[in-house]
C-alpha positions as CSV (number, residue, x, y, z in Angstrom):
1,M,0.0,0.0,0.0
2,D,1.3,3.5,-0.9
3,E,2.1,6.0,1.9
4,P,-0.9,8.3,2.6
5,K,-0.8,11.8,1.3
6,H,-2.1,15.0,2.9
7,Y,-5.2,16.5,1.2
8,K,-6.9,19.7,2.3
9,F,-10.4,19.1,3.4
10,L,-12.0,21.4,0.9
11,D,-10.0,19.8,-1.9
12,V,-11.9,16.6,-1.2
13,F,-15.3,17.9,0.0
14,Q,-17.5,20.8,-0.9
15,E,-19.7,22.6,1.6
16,G,-23.3,23.3,0.7
17,P,-25.1,26.5,1.6
18,D,-27.0,24.5,4.3
19,G,-23.7,23.3,5.8
20,S,-23.9,19.8,4.3
21,L,-20.8,18.2,2.9
22,S,-20.4,16.3,-0.4
23,P,-17.3,14.6,-1.8
24,K,-15.8,16.2,-5.0
25,V,-14.3,12.9,-6.0
26,R,-15.2,9.2,-5.2
27,I,-14.0,8.4,-1.7
28,E,-13.7,5.2,0.3
29,I,-13.6,5.0,4.1
30,N,-13.8,1.9,6.2
31,G,-14.7,-0.2,3.1
32,V,-17.7,2.0,2.1
33,S,-17.6,4.1,-1.1
34,F,-19.3,7.5,-1.7
35,G,-19.3,9.5,-4.9
36,P,-20.0,13.1,-5.8
37,G,-23.6,14.0,-5.2
38,V,-23.8,12.1,-1.9
39,V,-24.7,14.5,0.9
40,F,-23.5,14.2,4.5
41,Q,-25.5,16.1,7.1
42,R,-24.1,17.0,10.6
43,G,-24.5,14.3,13.2
44,V,-24.9,11.5,10.6
45,S,-22.3,8.8,10.6
46,S,-21.3,7.5,7.1
47,G,-18.9,4.7,6.9
48,G,-18.5,5.0,10.6
49,V,-17.5,8.7,10.4
50,D,-19.3,12.0,10.9
51,F,-17.3,14.1,8.5
52,H,-18.5,17.3,10.1
53,L,-16.3,16.4,13.1
54,Y,-13.3,16.7,10.8
55,K,-14.4,19.7,8.8
56,Y,-11.3,21.8,7.6
57,V,-8.9,19.2,9.0
58,D,-6.4,17.7,6.6
59,I,-7.1,14.3,5.3
60,A,-4.7,11.3,5.0
61,A,-5.6,9.3,1.9
62,T,-4.1,7.1,-0.8
63,E,-5.1,7.6,-4.4
64,Q,-6.5,4.4,-6.0
65,A,-5.9,3.3,-9.6
66,D,-9.4,4.5,-10.5
67,G,-8.7,8.0,-9.2
68,S,-10.7,7.6,-6.0
69,L,-9.3,8.4,-2.6
70,M,-9.1,5.9,0.2
71,I,-9.3,7.9,3.4
72,V,-7.2,6.3,6.1
73,G,-7.3,9.1,8.7
74,F,-7.3,12.8,9.6
75,Y,-4.5,15.1,10.8
76,K,-5.5,17.1,13.9
């Protein structure tokens, strides 16, 4: 497995006017995949993670052959 790289949170997610989050690229976390257009609301766990708890925190991820990002952690 490749060494994870740092990604800025807003390079991976976009924030909607209502505060929701949506991935800009296909992501995978804890074996669950999400693509652009999926909306994450505050307080809802997706793939075992409430992404709002990590808003604006750098992401540790490896880029997969298909261009998706496998998120392996967050830098606090």
